[in-house]
C-alpha angles and dihedrals in degrees: 000000000000122000121220118219114228113266111254115219115244113275090237091060090058093049096046098075091047092049090050092049091049092046093050089047092051091048091048092048093049091047091051093048095047103034115008104036111091118234117255115269118267095239120215112249094018121122106287091002128121115289124255109242103152129075110260138191125216113237131215093269097045097263120131127231120202119212144179127210128218140181129002114015108266092236092069103022116116095200120045121192133189112204119205114201128217133238120311090015139099145195091298091065092080095140091161087069105028097047098044115114113269112275095013096109089055091045091051092042086233131169120186130189121192122191140190108255113229112296094015127103109333099337118111116251121255111207088184094055119151134161087262095052090049091053090050090050088055092049093048092049089053092049096047091049090047095236092160136241095312135029140165126251129204116188124188127200108315086010083078088082090068095038093055086045090054091051089052104039108023106025090137089065096053127099088181142326138218128193115198117196091331117196112250123222104224089205098061101131096228093054107098116238094241092052095046092044092051093049093043092050093053091064120092111273093247091056092046089058094043092051090049092051091048090054103040103027110020090164087066099050097091092054091043093055096043105040119098102214094091135357118284126196113335090222094051090048095041091232114156096182091110096049117124116252094258090054092047089052091053093047091048092048098047099033115175091345088079090067110012090158097055093132090061095057103075107019090134095052142268101278104063091041116037098012094046089050089057095044091052097036096051099028130093111299126210090228141018116242090209088065096052120124126228106277091204102059123135093048092297113164116249145064142220123229135188121196123189138166116233092221098054111137095178094055108016114219100229098089091046090060090053092048090051090052092051096046105054091179090060112095105221122203117185115192112210120224092012136121136200095297097049093128088073089069115101116276097004096107090049090053094048094049095044090049091052090052095043095096095057091042089059093050 
């Protein structure tokens, strides 16, 4: 009886799947290089790059951080504040110095330093940026400027990344902290699904999609925010059509005086500023702010505050209410009839700063 050897498939049929995989990979790589990959940042001080005009410190990893000082000279100031700006802003957006009532900084013996977060203004980008690295940048800025053992931080909007990071990683350095309209990461694990879904759904549709891309496909976010087939992030595209009415009123009233230095915000490009904000802000965090402990236990002097407008369409208020419930040591201030830019209203900055300093005033 003869035995039949098994029929071997043609050699070409074995090679075909591999060839297809390689071909698809090559096409994907070329597409990424030509369309999806963001251009390199236009570094300040590099040949053909933007000039360096601000004082800068050199950080632990060789990056530079640009800063701007305000108020009472730091050598004699009793209260020293580091202000952390939001998205599409820079060191010049130091509203907690520039919009204080005349003479109040002197009365409070207050010094404030604002700085360009990585990739903004004249600060070098940090492609490895995390909430922890931002907190360490803040600490190093304080140390190199000799601000002393303790200082205050005020973080606005996307500056909340660094402020939460300071509360987590350098609480021992803080005299107090204030978060103003801080951006919420809808994927924080302690944020209930119904709360995160409600907050997420209150955003404009274009921002819902942009946030989703930043979380699930960060490699796609540069293309998403620069293509012209459909609208990308409203912040990246500087489109205020979805602002709440209170915010529209403020923008109409202040006009270009709200941001006279707009050209100095993104000189190094979109990706390491706005896009990186989104990738970090809506990515996977090393910690959950809702699980933080009170940094001022054991009768330590200081307090933490969170201010938010109830008509904020950029950062809906719903998750902030939940966070305030879960963190009883957090002093929550909800401002009725106000949007994301409520600190431009008269007297608001005075209130926020005086409230932050209240604890040490009473001691």
